[in-house]
C-alpha positions as a Markdown table, in Angstrom:
| # | Residue | x | y | z |
|---|---|---|---|---|
| 1 | Met | 15.5 | 22.9 | -17.9 |
| 2 | Leu | 18.7 | 21.4 | -19.2 |
| 3 | Cys | 19.4 | 24.5 | -21.5 |
| 4 | Gln | 18.9 | 26.8 | -18.5 |
| 5 | Val | 21.3 | 24.7 | -16.5 |
| 6 | Leu | 23.8 | 24.7 | -19.3 |
| 7 | Phe | 23.5 | 28.4 | -19.8 |
| 8 | Trp | 23.9 | 29.5 | -16.2 |
| 9 | Ala | 26.6 | 27.1 | -15.4 |
| 10 | Ser | 28.6 | 28.4 | -18.6 |
| 11 | Val | 28.0 | 32.0 | -17.5 |
| 12 | Ala | 29.1 | 31.3 | -13.9 |
| 13 | Leu | 32.2 | 29.5 | -14.9 |
| 14 | Leu | 33.1 | 32.3 | -17.4 |
| 15 | Phe | 32.7 | 34.9 | -14.8 |
| 16 | His | 34.9 | 33.0 | -12.3 |
| 17 | Thr | 37.5 | 32.3 | -14.9 |
| 18 | Phe | 37.9 | 35.9 | -16.3 |
| 19 | Leu | 36.9 | 38.2 | -13.4 |
| 20 | Gly | 35.6 | 36.3 | -10.4 |
| 21 | Tyr | 38.9 | 34.5 | -9.5 |
| 22 | Gln | 40.8 | 37.8 | -9.7 |
| 23 | Leu | 38.3 | 39.3 | -7.1 |
| 24 | Leu | 38.5 | 36.2 | -4.9 |
| 25 | Ile | 42.3 | 35.9 | -4.9 |
| 26 | Gly | 42.6 | 39.7 | -4.4 |
| 27 | Met | 40.5 | 39.5 | -1.5 |
| 28 | Leu | 42.4 | 36.5 | 0.1 |
| 29 | Gly | 45.8 | 38.2 | -0.7 |
| 30 | Gly | 44.6 | 41.4 | 1.1 |
| 31 | Met | 43.4 | 39.3 | 4.2 |
| 32 | Cys | 46.4 | 37.1 | 4.3 |
| 33 | Arg | 49.0 | 39.9 | 3.6 |
| 34 | Arg | 52.1 | 37.6 | 3.2 |
| 35 | Arg | 53.8 | 40.3 | 1.4 |
| 36 | Ala | 56.9 | 39.3 | -0.7 |
| 37 | Lys | 59.6 | 41.7 | 0.6 |
| 38 | Pro | 63.3 | 41.6 | 0.1 |
| 39 | Ala | 64.6 | 39.8 | 3.2 |
| 40 | Gly | 68.3 | 40.1 | 2.9 |
| 41 | Lys | 71.4 | 40.2 | 0.7 |
| 42 | Ala | 71.3 | 36.7 | -0.9 |
| 43 | Glu | 73.0 | 38.2 | -4.0 |
| 44 | Glu | 76.4 | 38.1 | -2.1 |
| 45 | Gln | 76.3 | 34.4 | -2.4 |
| 46 | Gly | 76.7 | 34.5 | -6.1 |
| 47 | Ile | 74.2 | 34.5 | -9.0 |
| 48 | Ala | 74.2 | 33.0 | -12.4 |
| 49 | Val | 72.0 | 34.5 | -15.1 |
| 50 | Val | 71.1 | 32.1 | -17.8 |
| 51 | Ile | 70.1 | 32.9 | -21.4 |
| 52 | Val | 69.1 | 30.3 | -24.0 |
| 53 | Ala | 69.7 | 31.9 | -27.4 |
| 54 | Arg | 69.5 | 30.9 | -31.0 |
| 55 | Asn | 70.9 | 33.3 | -33.7 |
| 56 | Glu | 71.0 | 36.3 | -31.6 |
| 57 | Ala | 74.4 | 37.7 | -32.6 |
| 58 | Glu | 73.0 | 41.1 | -33.2 |
| 59 | Arg | 71.8 | 41.8 | -29.7 |
| 60 | Ile | 73.4 | 39.2 | -27.3 |
| 61 | Gly | 76.4 | 41.5 | -26.6 |
| 62 | Ala | 74.3 | 44.5 | -25.5 |
| 63 | Arg | 72.2 | 42.2 | -23.4 |
| 64 | Ile | 75.1 | 40.6 | -21.7 |
| 65 | Arg | 76.6 | 44.2 | -21.0 |
| 66 | Asn | 73.2 | 45.3 | -19.6 |
| 67 | Leu | 73.3 | 42.2 | -17.2 |
| 68 | Leu | 77.0 | 42.8 | -16.1 |
| 69 | Ala | 76.1 | 46.4 | -15.0 |
| 70 | Thr | 74.4 | 44.8 | -12.1 |
| 71 | Pro | 76.4 | 45.2 | -8.9 |
| 72 | Gly | 77.5 | 42.0 | -7.1 |
| 73 | Arg | 78.9 | 38.7 | -7.8 |
| 74 | Leu | 77.3 | 37.8 | -11.1 |
| 75 | Glu | 77.9 | 35.3 | -13.9 |
| 76 | Val | 76.1 | 35.4 | -17.2 |
| 77 | Val | 75.8 | 32.1 | -18.9 |
| 78 | Val | 74.7 | 31.9 | -22.6 |
| 79 | Cys | 73.4 | 28.5 | -24.0 |
| 80 | Ser | 73.9 | 28.9 | -27.8 |
| 81 | Asp | 71.2 | 26.5 | -29.0 |
| 82 | Gly | 72.6 | 25.4 | -32.4 |
| 83 | Ser | 73.2 | 29.0 | -33.6 |
| 84 | Thr | 74.8 | 29.6 | -37.0 |
| 85 | Asp | 75.4 | 33.3 | -36.9 |
| 86 | Gly | 78.2 | 33.9 | -34.4 |
| 87 | Thr | 76.0 | 34.1 | -31.2 |
| 88 | Ala | 78.5 | 32.1 | -29.1 |
| 89 | Ala | 81.5 | 34.3 | -30.3 |
| 90 | Glu | 79.7 | 37.5 | -29.6 |
| 91 | Ala | 78.6 | 36.3 | -26.2 |
| 92 | Arg | 82.2 | 35.3 | -25.2 |
| 93 | Ala | 83.6 | 38.6 | -26.5 |
| 94 | Ala | 80.9 | 40.4 | -24.1 |
| 95 | Gly | 82.1 | 38.5 | -21.1 |
| 96 | Ala | 79.6 | 35.5 | -20.8 |
| 97 | Arg | 80.3 | 31.9 | -20.1 |
| 98 | Val | 79.2 | 30.1 | -23.2 |
| 99 | Phe | 77.7 | 26.5 | -23.7 |
| 100 | Asp | 77.9 | 26.3 | -27.6 |
| 101 | Phe | 75.5 | 23.4 | -28.7 |
| 102 | Ala | 76.2 | 22.3 | -32.2 |
| 103 | Thr | 72.6 | 21.3 | -32.9 |
| 104 | Gln | 69.3 | 23.0 | -31.8 |
| 105 | Arg | 67.9 | 21.2 | -28.8 |
| 106 | Gly | 65.3 | 23.5 | -27.3 |
| 107 | Lys | 65.3 | 25.7 | -24.3 |
| 108 | Ala | 64.2 | 23.1 | -21.8 |
| 109 | Ala | 66.9 | 20.7 | -22.9 |
| 110 | Cys | 69.5 | 23.4 | -22.5 |
| 111 | Leu | 68.4 | 24.4 | -19.1 |
| 112 | Ser | 68.1 | 20.8 | -17.9 |
| 113 | Glu | 71.7 | 20.1 | -19.0 |
| 114 | Val | 73.4 | 23.4 | -17.8 |
| 115 | Val | 71.6 | 24.6 | -14.6 |
| 116 | Pro | 72.5 | 21.6 | -12.4 |
| 117 | Gly | 76.1 | 22.0 | -13.0 |
| 118 | Leu | 76.3 | 25.7 | -12.0 |
| 119 | Glu | 78.1 | 26.8 | -8.8 |
| 120 | Ala | 76.0 | 29.8 | -8.1 |
| 121 | Pro | 73.2 | 29.1 | -5.6 |
| 122 | Ile | 70.7 | 31.5 | -7.3 |
| 123 | Val | 69.9 | 31.2 | -11.0 |
| 124 | Val | 68.1 | 34.0 | -12.8 |
| 125 | Phe | 66.3 | 33.2 | -16.1 |
| 126 | Thr | 65.9 | 35.8 | -18.8 |
| 127 | Asp | 65.8 | 36.3 | -22.7 |
| 128 | Cys | 67.8 | 38.4 | -25.1 |
| 129 | Arg | 65.3 | 41.1 | -25.9 |
| 130 | Gln | 64.6 | 42.6 | -22.6 |
| 131 | Glu | 66.6 | 45.0 | -20.4 |
| 132 | Phe | 67.0 | 45.1 | -16.6 |
| 133 | Thr | 67.4 | 47.9 | -14.3 |
| 134 | Pro | 70.4 | 47.8 | -11.9 |
| 135 | Glu | 68.0 | 46.7 | -9.1 |
| 136 | Thr | 66.2 | 44.0 | -10.9 |
| 137 | Ile | 68.5 | 41.1 | -10.0 |
| 138 | Pro | 69.3 | 42.2 | -6.4 |
| 139 | Arg | 65.5 | 42.5 | -5.7 |
| 140 | Leu | 64.9 | 39.0 | -7.2 |
| 141 | Ala | 67.9 | 37.5 | -5.2 |
| 142 | Arg | 67.0 | 39.1 | -1.8 |
| 143 | His | 63.8 | 37.3 | -1.6 |
| 144 | Leu | 65.7 | 34.1 | -1.7 |
| 145 | Ala | 67.4 | 34.9 | 1.6 |
| 146 | Asp | 64.1 | 33.6 | 3.1 |
| 147 | Pro | 64.4 | 29.8 | 3.2 |
| 148 | Ala | 60.7 | 29.4 | 2.7 |
| 149 | Ile | 60.9 | 31.0 | -0.7 |
| 150 | Gly | 62.2 | 28.8 | -3.6 |
| 151 | Ala | 61.4 | 31.1 | -6.6 |
| 152 | Val | 60.6 | 34.7 | -7.3 |
| 153 | Ser | 59.1 | 36.3 | -10.5 |
| 154 | Gly | 59.6 | 39.9 | -11.5 |
| 155 | Ile | 57.4 | 42.0 | -13.9 |
| 156 | Leu | 57.7 | 42.5 | -17.6 |
| 157 | Arg | 57.0 | 45.9 | -18.9 |
| 158 | Ile | 56.0 | 46.0 | -22.5 |
| 159 | Gly | 55.8 | 48.7 | -25.2 |
| 160 | Asp | 52.5 | 50.5 | -25.8 |
| 161 | Pro | 50.0 | 48.6 | -28.0 |
| 162 | Arg | 49.3 | 49.9 | -31.5 |
| 163 | Thr | 46.0 | 48.2 | -32.3 |
| 164 | Ser | 42.7 | 47.7 | -30.7 |
| 165 | Thr | 43.3 | 44.0 | -30.2 |
| 166 | Gly | 46.8 | 44.7 | -28.8 |
| 167 | Glu | 45.2 | 47.2 | -26.4 |
| 168 | Gly | 42.8 | 44.5 | -25.3 |
| 169 | Val | 45.6 | 42.0 | -24.8 |
| 170 | Asp | 47.5 | 44.6 | -22.8 |
| 171 | Ile | 44.6 | 45.0 | -20.5 |
| 172 | Tyr | 44.5 | 41.3 | -20.0 |
| 173 | Trp | 48.3 | 41.3 | -19.2 |
| 174 | Arg | 47.6 | 44.0 | -16.4 |
| 175 | Met | 45.0 | 41.9 | -15.0 |
| 176 | Glu | 47.4 | 38.8 | -15.2 |
| 177 | Thr | 50.1 | 40.8 | -13.2 |
| 178 | Ala | 47.5 | 41.9 | -10.5 |
| 179 | Ile | 46.5 | 38.1 | -10.2 |
| 180 | Arg | 50.2 | 37.1 | -9.7 |
| 181 | Lys | 50.7 | 39.8 | -7.1 |
| 182 | Ala | 47.6 | 38.6 | -5.1 |
| 183 | Glu | 48.4 | 35.0 | -5.4 |
| 184 | Ser | 51.9 | 35.8 | -4.0 |
| 185 | Asp | 50.3 | 37.6 | -1.1 |
| 186 | Tyr | 48.0 | 34.8 | -0.4 |
| 187 | Asp | 50.6 | 31.9 | -0.9 |
| 188 | Ser | 52.4 | 31.4 | -4.3 |
| 189 | Cys | 52.2 | 32.5 | -7.8 |
| 190 | Val | 51.1 | 29.9 | -10.4 |
| 191 | Gly | 54.1 | 30.2 | -12.6 |
| 192 | Cys | 56.6 | 33.1 | -13.3 |
| 193 | Thr | 57.3 | 35.6 | -16.0 |
| 194 | Gly | 59.8 | 33.8 | -18.2 |
| 195 | Ala | 61.8 | 37.1 | -19.0 |
| 196 | Val | 62.6 | 37.7 | -15.4 |
| 197 | Tyr | 62.6 | 35.2 | -12.6 |
| 198 | Ala | 65.0 | 33.5 | -10.2 |
| 199 | Val | 65.1 | 30.1 | -8.4 |
| 200 | Arg | 67.4 | 28.4 | -5.9 |
| 201 | Arg | 69.6 | 26.1 | -8.0 |
| 202 | Glu | 69.2 | 23.2 | -5.4 |
| 203 | Leu | 65.6 | 23.1 | -6.1 |
| 204 | Phe | 65.8 | 23.0 | -9.8 |
| 205 | His | 65.3 | 19.6 | -11.4 |
| 206 | Pro | 65.6 | 18.8 | -15.1 |
| 207 | Ile | 62.4 | 18.9 | -17.1 |
| 208 | Pro | 61.4 | 17.1 | -20.3 |
| 209 | Pro | 63.1 | 18.4 | -23.4 |
| 210 | Asp | 59.9 | 19.2 | -25.1 |
| 211 | Thr | 58.5 | 21.3 | -22.3 |
| 212 | Ile | 57.0 | 24.5 | -23.6 |
| 213 | Leu | 56.1 | 26.4 | -20.4 |
| 214 | Asp | 59.5 | 26.2 | -18.4 |
| 215 | Asp | 58.5 | 29.3 | -16.7 |
| 216 | Val | 55.3 | 27.6 | -15.3 |
| 217 | Val | 56.6 | 24.0 | -14.9 |
| 218 | Ile | 59.9 | 24.8 | -13.0 |
| 219 | Pro | 58.2 | 27.2 | -10.4 |
| 220 | Met | 55.3 | 24.6 | -10.0 |
| 221 | Lys | 57.8 | 21.8 | -9.4 |
| 222 | Ile | 59.4 | 24.1 | -6.7 |
| 223 | Ala | 56.1 | 24.9 | -5.2 |
| 224 | Met | 55.3 | 21.2 | -4.9 |
| 225 | Thr | 58.3 | 21.0 | -2.6 |
| 226 | Gly | 56.5 | 23.2 | -0.2 |
| 227 | His | 58.4 | 26.4 | -1.0 |
| 228 | Arg | 56.6 | 29.6 | -1.9 |
| 229 | Val | 56.9 | 31.2 | -5.3 |
| 230 | Val | 56.5 | 35.0 | -4.9 |
| 231 | Tyr | 56.3 | 38.1 | -7.1 |
| 232 | Asp | 58.1 | 41.3 | -6.9 |
| 233 | Ser | 56.6 | 44.1 | -9.1 |
| 234 | Glu | 59.7 | 46.3 | -8.7 |
| 235 | Ala | 62.0 | 43.7 | -10.2 |
| 236 | Glu | 61.5 | 45.0 | -13.7 |
| 237 | Ala | 62.3 | 43.8 | -17.3 |
| 238 | Tyr | 61.6 | 46.2 | -20.1 |
| 239 | Asp | 60.6 | 44.9 | -23.5 |
| 240 | Pro | 60.5 | 47.6 | -26.2 |
| 241 | Gln | 58.5 | 45.6 | -28.7 |
| 242 | Pro | 54.9 | 46.6 | -28.7 |
| 243 | Leu | 52.0 | 44.0 | -28.8 |
| 244 | Asp | 51.7 | 43.2 | -32.4 |
| 245 | Pro | 48.8 | 40.9 | -33.2 |
| 246 | Glu | 50.8 | 38.7 | -35.5 |
| 247 | Ala | 53.6 | 38.1 | -32.9 |
| 248 | Glu | 51.1 | 37.8 | -30.3 |
| 249 | Thr | 49.2 | 35.2 | -32.2 |
| 250 | Arg | 52.3 | 33.0 | -32.4 |
| 251 | Arg | 53.2 | 33.6 | -28.8 |
| 252 | Lys | 49.8 | 32.9 | -27.4 |
| 253 | Thr | 49.3 | 29.9 | -29.5 |
| 254 | Arg | 52.5 | 28.5 | -28.2 |
| 255 | Thr | 51.8 | 29.4 | -24.5 |
| 256 | Leu | 48.3 | 27.8 | -24.7 |
| 257 | Ala | 49.6 | 24.7 | -26.3 |
| 258 | Gly | 52.0 | 24.6 | -23.3 |
| 259 | Asn | 48.9 | 24.8 | -21.0 |
| 260 | Phe | 47.3 | 21.9 | -22.5 |
| 261 | Gln | 50.7 | 20.0 | -22.4 |
| 262 | Met | 51.0 | 20.7 | -18.7 |
| 263 | Leu | 47.4 | 19.8 | -18.0 |
| 264 | Phe | 47.9 | 16.3 | -19.4 |
| 265 | Arg | 51.5 | 15.7 | -18.4 |
| 266 | His | 51.0 | 16.6 | -14.7 |
| 267 | Pro | 47.5 | 15.3 | -13.7 |
| 268 | Gly | 48.6 | 15.0 | -10.1 |
| 269 | Trp | 48.7 | 18.8 | -9.8 |
| 270 | Leu | 45.0 | 18.9 | -9.9 |
| 271 | Leu | 44.6 | 17.0 | -6.6 |
| 272 | Pro | 44.3 | 19.3 | -3.7 |
| 273 | Trp | 45.7 | 16.7 | -1.3 |
| 274 | Arg | 48.9 | 16.6 | -3.4 |
| 275 | Asn | 49.0 | 20.2 | -4.5 |
| 276 | Arg | 48.0 | 23.0 | -2.1 |
| 277 | Leu | 47.9 | 25.3 | -5.1 |
| 278 | Ala | 45.5 | 23.1 | -7.1 |
| 279 | Trp | 42.5 | 25.4 | -7.0 |
| 280 | Gln | 44.6 | 28.4 | -8.0 |
| 281 | Leu | 46.1 | 26.3 | -10.9 |
| 282 | Ile | 42.5 | 25.2 | -12.0 |
| 283 | Ser | 41.1 | 28.8 | -11.6 |
| 284 | His | 44.1 | 30.7 | -13.1 |
| 285 | Lys | 45.3 | 28.3 | -15.9 |
| 286 | Tyr | 43.1 | 25.4 | -16.7 |
| 287 | Leu | 39.6 | 27.0 | -16.6 |
| 288 | Arg | 40.8 | 29.4 | -19.3 |
| 289 | Leu | 41.4 | 26.4 | -21.7 |
| 290 | Ala | 37.7 | 25.6 | -21.4 |
| 291 | Gly | 36.8 | 29.3 | -22.4 |
| 292 | Pro | 35.8 | 28.7 | -26.0 |
| 293 | Ala | 33.7 | 25.7 | -25.2 |
| 294 | Leu | 31.9 | 27.6 | -22.4 |
| 295 | Leu | 31.5 | 30.6 | -24.8 |
| 296 | Ala | 30.0 | 28.2 | -27.4 |
| 297 | Cys | 27.6 | 26.5 | -24.8 |
| 298 | Ala | 26.5 | 29.9 | -23.4 |
| 299 | Leu | 25.6 | 31.1 | -27.0 |
| 300 | Val | 23.9 | 27.9 | -28.2 |
| 301 | Ser | 21.9 | 27.4 | -25.0 |
| 302 | Asn | 20.9 | 31.2 | -25.1 |
| 303 | Ile | 19.7 | 30.9 | -28.7 |
| 304 | Trp | 17.6 | 27.8 | -27.6 |
| 305 | Leu | 16.2 | 29.9 | -24.8 |
| 306 | Ala | 15.7 | 33.0 | -26.9 |
| 307 | Gly | 11.8 | 32.5 | -26.9 |
| 308 | Arg | 11.7 | 33.4 | -23.3 |
| 309 | Pro | 11.5 | 37.1 | -22.4 |
| 310 | Phe | 14.5 | 37.2 | -19.9 |
| 311 | Tyr | 16.8 | 35.5 | -22.3 |
| 312 | Gln | 16.3 | 37.8 | -25.2 |
| 313 | Pro | 18.4 | 40.7 | -23.7 |
| 314 | Cys | 21.1 | 38.0 | -22.8 |
| 315 | Leu | 21.3 | 36.9 | -26.5 |
| 316 | Ala | 21.4 | 40.5 | -27.6 |
| 317 | Gly | 24.3 | 41.1 | -25.2 |
| 318 | Gln | 26.3 | 38.3 | -26.6 |
| 319 | Val | 25.6 | 39.3 | -30.2 |
| 320 | Leu | 26.8 | 42.9 | -29.2 |
| 321 | Leu | 30.0 | 41.5 | -27.6 |
| 322 | Tyr | 30.9 | 39.6 | -30.7 |
| 323 | Ala | 30.1 | 42.5 | -33.0 |
| 324 | Leu | 32.2 | 44.9 | -31.0 |
| 325 | Ala | 35.1 | 42.3 | -31.0 |
| 326 | Ala | 34.8 | 41.8 | -34.7 |
| 327 | Ala | 35.0 | 45.7 | -35.2 |
| 328 | Gly | 38.0 | 45.9 | -32.9 |
| 329 | Ile | 39.8 | 43.1 | -34.7 |
| 330 | Ala | 38.9 | 44.3 | -38.2 |
| 331 | Leu | 39.6 | 48.0 | -37.6 |
| 332 | Pro | 42.8 | 48.2 | -35.5 |
| 333 | Gly | 42.7 | 51.9 | -35.2 |
| 334 | Leu | 39.5 | 51.7 | -33.0 |
| 335 | Arg | 41.5 | 52.0 | -29.8 |
| 336 | Leu | 38.5 | 52.6 | -27.6 |
| 337 | Leu | 37.9 | 50.2 | -24.6 |
| 338 | Ile | 34.4 | 49.4 | -25.9 |
| 339 | Phe | 36.2 | 47.7 | -28.9 |
| 340 | Ser | 39.5 | 46.8 | -27.4 |
| 341 | Ile | 38.3 | 44.8 | -24.4 |
| 342 | Pro | 35.9 | 42.6 | -26.5 |
| 343 | Ala | 38.6 | 42.3 | -29.3 |
| 344 | Gly | 41.3 | 41.2 | -26.8 |
| 345 | Phe | 38.8 | 38.7 | -25.0 |
| 346 | Val | 37.7 | 37.1 | -28.2 |
| 347 | Phe | 41.3 | 37.0 | -29.5 |
| 348 | Leu | 42.5 | 35.2 | -26.5 |
| 349 | Asn | 39.9 | 32.5 | -26.7 |
| 350 | Val | 40.6 | 32.0 | -30.4 |
| 351 | Met | 44.2 | 31.6 | -29.4 |
| 352 | Thr | 43.1 | 28.8 | -27.0 |
| 353 | Val | 41.6 | 27.0 | -29.9 |
| 354 | Arg | 44.8 | 27.3 | -31.9 |
| 355 | Gly | 46.8 | 26.2 | -28.9 |
| 356 | Leu | 44.8 | 23.0 | -28.6 |
| 357 | Tyr | 45.1 | 22.4 | -32.3 |
| 358 | Arg | 48.7 | 22.9 | -32.1 |
| 359 | Tyr | 48.9 | 20.5 | -29.0 |
| 360 | Val | 46.9 | 17.8 | -30.7 |
| 361 | Leu | 49.0 | 17.9 | -33.7 |
| 362 | Gly | 52.2 | 17.5 | -31.7 |
| 363 | Gly | 53.6 | 20.9 | -32.3 |
| 364 | Thr | 55.4 | 21.0 | -29.0 |
| 365 | Ser | 58.9 | 20.1 | -30.0 |
| 366 | Gly | 61.9 | 22.4 | -29.3 |
| 367 | Gly | 60.4 | 23.8 | -26.1 |
| 368 | Trp | 61.1 | 27.5 | -27.1 |
| 369 | Glu | 61.1 | 30.0 | -29.8 |
| 370 | Arg | 63.1 | 33.1 | -30.7 |
| 371 | Ala | 62.4 | 36.0 | -28.3 |
| 372 | Asp | 60.7 | 38.2 | -30.9 |
| 373 | Ser | 58.4 | 35.4 | -32.1 |
């Protein structure tokens, strides 16, 4: 009896985590229809675009010129975080205001020191690698003409995947963007896209210098003030780099370590009487951290129950899932959905284990990594 309870509880939680929540929030978002629509011309108040960069001399100039092509009152602010390659000089030459920190402090520390002292009422956060369209920043800013909105996230468009695993992760990313849109329609996103989001400067508060997920922690702190965090799928940032498994391994390990950090650092966010987004946060972020344990529980309990007729095909299905995933990971050229979806799913759960390992070992210092890492 206990094995049956464990098996079905694990299956139910896995379904809710990786598909059911998307269906539920999509339904709620469609019913509520709190569409995020540009509401005015907030960009006329002035906008500061902040980039934290380390050793980005080769591309910082082009990135700044891309941003300055945006119409309106715009200031580009570059925090050179202990760069040793002339990043600060290149940024100044391209027309940016530069904060040149002599030693590496980390992204969170740079943001916490620089953002509160800016004059612009709207602050846009981005990285060095992406490009914006001329409409990206105006679309972000116009949402903030609505006093109920405290932050707005854009969408990151990435290069085509080149491997089966990369294609599976790309499918996951498309699901993630659909969830954010539905959350925005319902109430608020749980976090923003770090490469393209904007906040009201008055709502920004310094965060601990070792914070990994500034693009989740900053918006969540704003949502805790009662403001909405919305999503605009037409405020686009383009990233030419394809989903490479090695780079994605580093990025996802760091991101998932950040989720563990956030879980233990902000336990009050789990309480629905303190955080109206608690159930979204749990469903969207934290249940995924339990994914590997739930998968293990489902497999072990299924093996124990394999002597019963109904559970035999269930076990065969699990074995098939892992076999297809192994084939997709081992043979990157198998870019068929039957391989890429299981490969991406298993890859992401393996990254969760790596993220926990990194968090437990204390690998959270610095708070950021180079944009192409």
